[in-house]
C-alpha positions as CSV (number, residue, x, y, z in Angstrom):
1,X,88.6,41.0,-219.6
2,X,88.1,37.5,-221.0
3,X,90.7,34.8,-221.3
4,X,90.6,31.3,-222.8
5,X,90.7,28.7,-220.0
6,X,93.6,26.4,-219.6
7,X,96.8,26.0,-221.6
8,X,95.2,24.5,-224.7
9,X,93.0,26.5,-227.0
10,X,89.4,26.1,-226.0
11,X,86.1,27.7,-226.8
12,X,85.4,28.3,-223.1
13,X,86.3,31.7,-221.7
14,X,86.5,32.9,-218.1
15,X,86.3,36.5,-216.8
16,X,89.7,37.5,-215.4
17,X,89.1,41.2,-214.8
18,X,86.1,43.5,-214.5
19,X,86.1,47.3,-214.6
20,X,83.3,49.8,-214.2
21,X,83.6,52.4,-217.0
22,X,80.4,54.3,-216.5
23,X,77.4,54.5,-214.1
24,X,74.1,56.0,-215.2
25,X,71.9,57.9,-212.7
26,X,69.2,55.9,-211.0
27,X,65.6,56.9,-211.8
28,X,62.2,55.7,-210.7
29,X,60.6,53.4,-213.2
30,X,58.4,55.7,-215.4
31,X,54.8,54.6,-215.6
32,X,52.1,55.8,-218.1
33,X,48.7,56.9,-216.9
34,X,47.4,53.5,-217.9
35,X,49.7,51.9,-215.3
36,X,51.9,50.3,-217.9
37,X,55.7,51.0,-218.1
38,X,56.3,54.1,-220.1
39,X,58.5,52.7,-222.9
40,X,59.2,56.0,-224.6
41,X,60.4,57.6,-221.4
42,X,62.6,54.6,-220.7
43,X,64.0,54.9,-224.3
44,X,64.9,58.6,-223.7
45,X,66.7,57.7,-220.4
46,X,68.7,54.9,-222.0
47,X,69.7,57.2,-224.9
48,X,70.8,59.8,-222.5
49,X,72.8,57.3,-220.5
50,X,74.6,56.1,-223.6
51,X,75.4,59.7,-224.5
52,X,76.8,60.5,-221.0
53,X,79.0,57.4,-221.2
54,X,80.4,58.4,-224.6
55,X,79.3,55.2,-226.2
56,X,76.7,53.9,-228.6
57,X,74.7,50.7,-228.6
58,X,77.1,49.4,-231.3
59,X,79.9,49.6,-228.8
60,X,78.2,47.2,-226.5
61,X,78.7,43.4,-227.1
62,X,76.5,42.1,-224.4
63,X,74.3,43.0,-221.4
64,X,71.2,42.3,-219.4
65,X,67.7,43.8,-219.5
66,X,65.9,42.6,-216.4
67,X,62.5,43.9,-215.1
68,X,62.2,43.4,-211.4
69,X,59.9,44.4,-208.5
70,X,56.7,46.3,-209.2
71,X,57.8,46.9,-212.8
72,X,57.9,43.1,-213.4
73,X,54.3,42.9,-212.5
74,X,53.1,45.3,-215.2
75,X,51.5,43.6,-218.1
76,X,53.9,45.0,-220.7
77,X,57.1,44.4,-218.7
78,X,58.3,41.5,-220.9
79,X,57.5,43.3,-224.1
80,X,59.5,46.4,-223.0
81,X,62.5,44.3,-222.0
82,X,62.5,42.4,-225.3
83,X,62.2,45.7,-227.2
84,X,65.3,47.2,-225.5
85,X,67.2,43.9,-225.9
86,X,66.6,44.1,-229.6
87,X,67.5,47.8,-229.9
88,X,70.5,47.6,-227.6
89,X,72.2,44.5,-229.0
90,X,72.3,40.9,-228.0
91,X,71.2,41.3,-224.4
92,X,69.9,38.7,-222.0
93,X,66.2,39.6,-221.5
94,X,64.4,38.5,-218.4
95,X,61.4,39.4,-216.2
96,X,62.5,38.5,-212.7
97,X,60.0,37.2,-210.2
98,X,60.6,37.6,-206.5
99,X,62.7,34.4,-206.1
100,X,65.0,35.3,-209.0
101,X,65.3,38.8,-207.8
102,X,66.3,37.6,-204.4
103,X,69.1,35.5,-206.0
104,X,70.2,38.5,-208.0
105,X,70.4,40.7,-205.0
106,X,72.2,38.2,-202.9
107,X,74.9,37.9,-205.6
108,X,75.0,41.5,-206.6
109,X,75.3,42.8,-203.0
110,X,78.2,40.4,-202.3
111,X,76.3,38.4,-199.6
112,X,77.0,35.1,-201.4
113,X,80.7,35.8,-201.6
114,X,80.8,36.9,-198.0
115,X,79.3,33.6,-196.9
116,X,82.3,31.7,-198.2
117,X,84.2,30.2,-195.3
118,X,81.6,31.2,-192.7
119,X,79.8,28.5,-190.8
120,X,76.7,30.5,-189.8
121,X,74.4,31.7,-192.6
122,X,74.3,35.2,-193.9
123,X,70.9,36.7,-194.7
124,X,70.6,39.0,-197.7
125,X,67.8,41.5,-197.2
126,X,67.0,43.6,-200.3
127,X,64.5,46.4,-199.5
128,X,63.2,48.0,-202.6
129,X,60.2,50.2,-203.5
130,X,57.5,47.6,-203.4
131,X,59.0,44.4,-202.1
132,X,61.6,43.1,-199.7
133,X,63.5,40.1,-200.7
134,X,65.4,37.6,-198.5
135,X,68.1,35.0,-199.4
136,X,69.8,32.7,-197.1
137,X,73.5,32.3,-198.1
138,X,75.6,29.4,-196.9
139,X,79.2,28.6,-198.0
140,X,79.0,30.5,-201.2
141,X,75.5,29.4,-202.3
142,X,71.9,30.6,-201.9
143,X,69.9,27.9,-200.1
144,X,66.5,29.6,-199.9
145,X,64.7,32.7,-201.1
146,X,61.5,34.5,-200.2
147,X,59.8,37.9,-200.5
148,X,57.2,40.0,-198.8
149,X,55.1,42.9,-200.1
150,X,56.9,45.7,-198.1
151,X,58.8,48.6,-199.6
152,X,59.6,52.3,-199.4
153,X,57.3,53.3,-202.2
154,X,54.1,51.6,-201.1
155,X,53.3,55.2,-200.2
156,X,54.7,58.2,-202.1
157,X,54.0,62.0,-202.1
158,X,54.8,65.1,-204.1
159,X,56.6,68.3,-203.2
160,X,53.4,69.6,-201.6
161,X,53.3,66.6,-199.3
162,X,50.2,65.2,-201.0
163,X,49.8,61.5,-201.6
164,X,50.3,60.5,-205.2
165,X,50.7,56.7,-204.8
166,X,49.3,54.2,-202.4
167,X,49.7,50.5,-203.1
168,X,47.2,48.0,-201.8
169,X,49.9,46.6,-199.6
170,X,50.5,50.0,-198.1
171,X,46.8,50.4,-197.5
172,X,46.6,47.1,-195.6
173,X,49.7,48.0,-193.6
174,X,48.2,51.3,-192.5
175,X,45.1,49.5,-191.4
176,X,46.9,46.9,-189.4
177,X,49.2,49.5,-187.9
178,X,46.2,51.6,-186.8
179,X,47.7,54.9,-188.2
180,X,44.8,55.7,-190.6
181,X,44.6,55.1,-194.3
182,X,45.6,58.1,-196.4
183,X,43.8,59.0,-199.6
184,X,45.3,60.1,-202.9
185,X,45.6,63.8,-202.8
186,X,45.5,64.1,-199.1
187,X,48.3,65.7,-197.1
188,X,50.5,63.4,-195.1
189,X,51.6,63.9,-191.5
190,X,54.9,63.0,-189.9
191,X,53.1,60.8,-187.3
192,X,51.5,58.7,-190.1
193,X,54.8,58.3,-191.9
194,X,56.6,57.3,-188.7
195,X,53.9,54.8,-187.9
196,X,54.0,53.2,-191.3
197,X,57.8,53.0,-191.4
198,X,58.1,51.6,-187.8
199,X,55.4,49.0,-188.6
200,X,57.2,48.0,-191.7
201,X,60.6,47.9,-190.0
202,X,59.3,45.8,-187.2
203,X,58.0,43.2,-189.7
204,X,61.3,43.0,-191.5
205,X,63.2,42.6,-188.2
206,X,60.6,40.0,-187.0
207,X,61.4,38.0,-190.2
208,X,65.1,38.2,-189.5
209,X,64.5,37.1,-185.9
210,X,62.1,34.3,-186.9
211,X,59.3,35.8,-184.9
212,X,56.9,37.1,-187.5
213,X,53.4,37.0,-186.1
214,X,50.9,34.6,-187.8
215,X,48.5,37.4,-188.4
216,X,50.9,39.0,-190.8
217,X,51.6,35.8,-192.9
218,X,49.5,37.3,-195.7
219,X,52.4,39.7,-196.5
220,X,54.4,36.9,-198.1
221,X,54.3,36.9,-201.9
222,X,56.3,33.6,-201.9
223,X,56.1,30.6,-199.6
224,X,57.5,31.6,-196.2
225,X,61.1,31.0,-195.3
226,X,61.5,27.4,-194.0
227,X,64.6,28.4,-192.0
228,X,63.0,30.6,-189.3
229,X,66.2,32.2,-188.0
230,X,67.2,34.0,-186.0
231,X,69.9,35.3,-188.3
232,X,72.8,37.4,-186.9
233,X,74.8,38.4,-189.9
234,X,72.8,40.6,-192.4
235,X,73.6,42.2,-195.7
236,X,71.1,44.9,-196.7
237,X,70.7,46.0,-200.3
238,X,68.2,47.8,-202.4
239,X,67.4,51.5,-202.4
240,X,66.6,51.6,-198.7
241,X,70.1,50.2,-197.9
242,X,71.6,53.4,-199.3
243,X,70.1,55.1,-196.2
244,X,70.8,52.2,-193.8
245,X,74.6,52.5,-194.5
246,X,74.6,56.3,-194.7
247,X,75.3,56.5,-198.4
248,X,72.3,58.6,-199.3
249,X,70.8,61.7,-197.5
250,X,68.4,63.1,-200.1
251,X,64.7,62.4,-199.8
252,X,62.6,61.4,-202.7
253,X,59.0,61.6,-201.4
254,X,58.8,58.1,-200.0
255,X,59.3,56.1,-196.8
256,X,63.0,55.3,-197.6
257,X,64.8,57.4,-195.0
258,X,62.2,56.6,-192.2
259,X,62.2,52.9,-193.0
260,X,66.0,52.8,-193.0
261,X,66.1,54.5,-189.7
262,X,63.6,52.1,-188.2
263,X,65.5,49.1,-189.5
264,X,68.9,50.4,-188.5
265,X,67.7,51.3,-185.0
266,X,66.0,47.9,-184.5
267,X,69.0,46.0,-185.8
268,X,71.4,47.8,-183.5
269,X,69.0,47.3,-180.6
270,X,69.2,43.5,-180.9
271,X,72.9,43.3,-181.8
272,X,72.7,42.3,-185.4
273,X,76.0,42.3,-187.3
274,X,75.4,44.5,-190.4
275,X,77.9,43.5,-193.2
276,X,78.8,46.1,-195.8
277,X,77.3,45.4,-199.2
278,X,79.4,45.9,-202.4
279,X,76.3,47.3,-204.1
280,X,73.1,48.5,-202.5
281,X,70.6,50.1,-204.9
282,X,72.3,48.5,-207.9
283,X,72.6,45.1,-206.4
284,X,70.1,43.4,-208.7
285,X,71.5,45.1,-211.9
286,X,75.2,44.8,-211.7
287,X,75.1,41.5,-213.6
288,X,76.8,41.8,-216.9
289,X,76.1,39.6,-219.9
290,X,79.1,37.4,-220.6
291,X,79.0,35.5,-223.9
292,X,80.6,32.1,-224.0
293,X,80.5,30.1,-227.2
294,X,80.6,26.3,-226.7
295,X,80.1,23.4,-229.1
296,X,78.0,20.4,-228.1
297,X,79.2,16.8,-228.2
298,X,78.5,14.7,-231.2
299,X,75.9,12.5,-229.6
300,X,73.2,15.1,-229.5
301,X,69.5,14.2,-230.0
302,X,67.2,16.5,-232.0
303,X,63.7,15.2,-232.7
304,X,62.9,18.3,-234.8
305,X,66.1,19.9,-236.1
306,X,64.0,22.5,-238.0
307,X,62.9,23.9,-234.6
308,X,66.4,25.4,-234.2
309,X,67.7,28.0,-233.6
310,X,66.5,29.0,-230.1
311,X,67.3,32.3,-228.5
312,X,67.5,33.7,-224.9
313,X,66.4,30.5,-223.1
314,X,66.8,30.7,-219.3
315,X,68.7,27.8,-217.6
316,X,67.3,25.9,-214.7
317,X,70.3,24.0,-213.3
318,X,69.8,21.1,-211.0
319,X,73.5,20.6,-210.2
320,X,75.2,17.3,-209.6
321,X,72.7,14.5,-209.4
322,X,74.3,12.8,-206.4
323,X,71.6,10.1,-206.2
324,X,70.4,8.6,-209.5
325,X,66.8,8.0,-208.4
326,X,63.6,9.3,-210.0
327,X,62.4,10.8,-206.7
328,X,65.7,12.7,-206.1
329,X,65.8,14.0,-209.7
330,X,62.1,15.1,-209.7
331,X,62.6,17.0,-206.4
332,X,65.8,18.7,-207.7
333,X,64.0,19.8,-211.0
334,X,61.0,21.2,-209.1
335,X,63.3,23.2,-206.7
336,X,65.3,24.6,-209.7
337,X,62.1,25.9,-211.3
338,X,60.9,27.5,-208.1
339,X,64.2,29.2,-207.5
340,X,64.0,30.9,-210.9
341,X,60.2,31.5,-210.9
342,X,59.8,29.2,-213.8
343,X,57.2,26.5,-214.3
344,X,55.9,23.7,-216.6
345,X,53.0,25.9,-217.7
346,X,53.8,25.9,-221.4
347,X,54.3,29.7,-221.5
348,X,57.9,29.9,-220.7
349,X,60.6,27.8,-222.4
350,X,63.7,26.9,-220.3
351,X,66.7,24.6,-220.6
352,X,67.2,22.0,-217.9
353,X,70.9,21.7,-217.2
354,X,72.2,18.5,-215.5
355,X,75.6,17.6,-214.1
356,X,76.0,13.9,-214.6
357,X,78.6,11.7,-212.9
358,X,77.0,8.2,-213.3
359,X,78.2,7.3,-216.8
360,X,76.0,5.6,-219.4
361,X,74.5,3.0,-217.0
362,X,71.0,2.2,-218.3
363,X,69.3,2.0,-214.9
364,X,70.8,5.4,-213.8
365,X,69.9,7.1,-217.0
366,X,66.4,5.6,-216.9
367,X,65.9,7.0,-213.3
368,X,67.1,10.4,-214.6
369,X,64.5,10.4,-217.4
370,X,61.7,9.1,-215.0
371,X,62.5,12.0,-212.6
372,X,62.4,14.6,-215.4
373,X,59.1,13.4,-216.8
374,X,57.6,13.2,-213.3
375,X,58.6,16.8,-212.6
376,X,57.7,18.0,-216.1
377,X,54.5,16.1,-217.1
378,X,53.9,18.6,-219.9
379,X,56.7,16.9,-221.9
380,X,54.3,14.0,-222.5
381,X,51.7,16.4,-223.8
382,X,53.7,17.7,-226.7
383,X,55.4,20.6,-224.9
384,X,59.0,21.2,-226.0
385,X,61.8,19.9,-223.8
386,X,65.4,21.2,-223.9
387,X,67.9,19.2,-221.9
388,X,71.6,20.1,-221.5
389,X,74.0,17.5,-219.9
390,X,77.7,18.0,-219.3
391,X,78.4,14.3,-219.9
392,X,78.5,12.4,-223.2
393,X,75.1,10.8,-222.8
394,X,72.6,13.1,-224.6
395,X,71.9,10.6,-227.4
396,X,71.0,7.9,-224.9
397,X,68.8,10.2,-222.8
398,X,66.9,11.5,-225.9
399,X,66.2,8.0,-227.1
400,X,65.0,6.9,-223.7
401,X,62.7,9.9,-223.3
402,X,61.0,9.3,-226.6
403,X,61.0,5.5,-226.8
404,X,60.3,4.6,-223.2
405,X,58.6,7.7,-221.7
406,X,56.6,8.8,-224.7
407,X,57.9,12.3,-224.8
408,X,56.4,13.3,-228.2
409,X,57.0,17.0,-228.4
410,X,60.0,18.9,-229.7
411,X,63.0,17.3,-227.9
412,X,66.5,18.8,-227.9
413,X,69.2,16.9,-225.9
414,X,72.7,18.4,-226.0
415,X,75.8,17.2,-224.1
416,X,79.3,18.4,-223.1
417,X,78.1,21.9,-222.4
418,X,78.5,23.3,-218.9
419,X,75.8,25.6,-217.6
420,X,74.9,27.1,-214.2
421,X,72.1,29.1,-212.6
422,X,71.7,32.6,-214.1
423,X,72.8,31.4,-217.6
424,X,70.8,32.0,-220.7
425,X,71.6,30.2,-223.9
426,X,71.2,30.4,-227.7
427,X,71.2,27.1,-229.5
428,X,72.2,27.4,-233.2
429,X,71.3,25.1,-236.1
430,X,73.2,21.8,-236.5
431,X,76.5,22.0,-238.3
432,X,76.3,19.2,-240.7
433,X,80.0,18.8,-241.3
434,X,80.8,18.4,-237.6
435,X,77.4,16.9,-236.5
436,X,77.3,19.3,-233.6
437,X,75.3,22.5,-232.6
438,X,76.8,25.8,-231.4
439,X,75.6,27.0,-228.0
440,X,76.1,30.6,-226.9
441,X,76.1,30.8,-223.1
442,X,75.2,34.2,-221.6
443,X,76.0,34.3,-217.9
444,X,75.0,37.0,-215.4
445,X,78.4,37.8,-213.9
446,X,78.7,39.4,-210.5
447,X,81.6,41.1,-208.8
């Protein structure tokens, strides 16, 4: 349920109530023989889910299409996500890298909310099919994320106990664990499965304890956690968590039950406090797409008005710039991009959102611009730059960036719009009568 915020009429809405009306089954991501995601199979599943819910795509106003984990690594993942976003309505469309997926899992599992009012950090550990993601949550915020190439479906087998899937990471793990490397089509043995699951569980527990051996550093698919632990309060999520918390008993031809048993046994052995997640296997996908329409201030800066509208632009939020120095701003921008697996590579457009509390002081605004250009050098090479500020200074910032910092690409500076991490925005064409632009904010909303 949405409600206008405050007593006066406003274009900003807040979510006041959430209710789950339908849950589809959970299926393994279908892959074609080529290794790409099987889009027709996904289409059939989505059509069946709509039918089971008693609804049609026309009944849905907003949502999210997010490719994560191993599926996100497939070369057609983004194309498939965009296809379904177009067919299913105005959906947020994203391909999540490991850092963003860690953030999603931490929020969706409830770990972030559980960390409110608790002095010691809570570690979110999302164990999926191909990766395990970590997020350090403190006082209602995610402070650090990381991921390793460990998961329940690095090895999978059919009903005849013959290997049908063996990822490279699973092969390396088997070699390092000394349990023998199975081949596709070979029959598996219980001792091999136990050996793999125990080795994987030990590594996960070593990361939690901050004692991961240097020889296993190659497992990280992100930079290693700077905060080494040990962590005592843990929230597990992902498919393996369904077994850890006793919510699932059925086996699906993978290491899930054995890995969960190894992790649970090891966690209890060292006295870890396992906090109950709100969602486990659905933790990364319970975000709902909430549309909020806002209007910009009237001091916007558009170097190329004909480049509007823009659609489905992810937001990198740097929060409140507490210290208006170029170094501080540049560091905050780089950290925001890393957290969402974005980069100044010219391939992915994003909106940089800034909370600004330093007024229109020239020296402070110049330091802000210097930090942005330092962190995003591509802006001087003609790459587009979209900047959103919540204060009434966009016109000044735009003029500084172009006149003093030689930002010669497409530059859009919009003010008096409030954004946060996980938001996606659509920017409409300028309304000539009001001299403003409409902005549609699509936020991933978590329970």
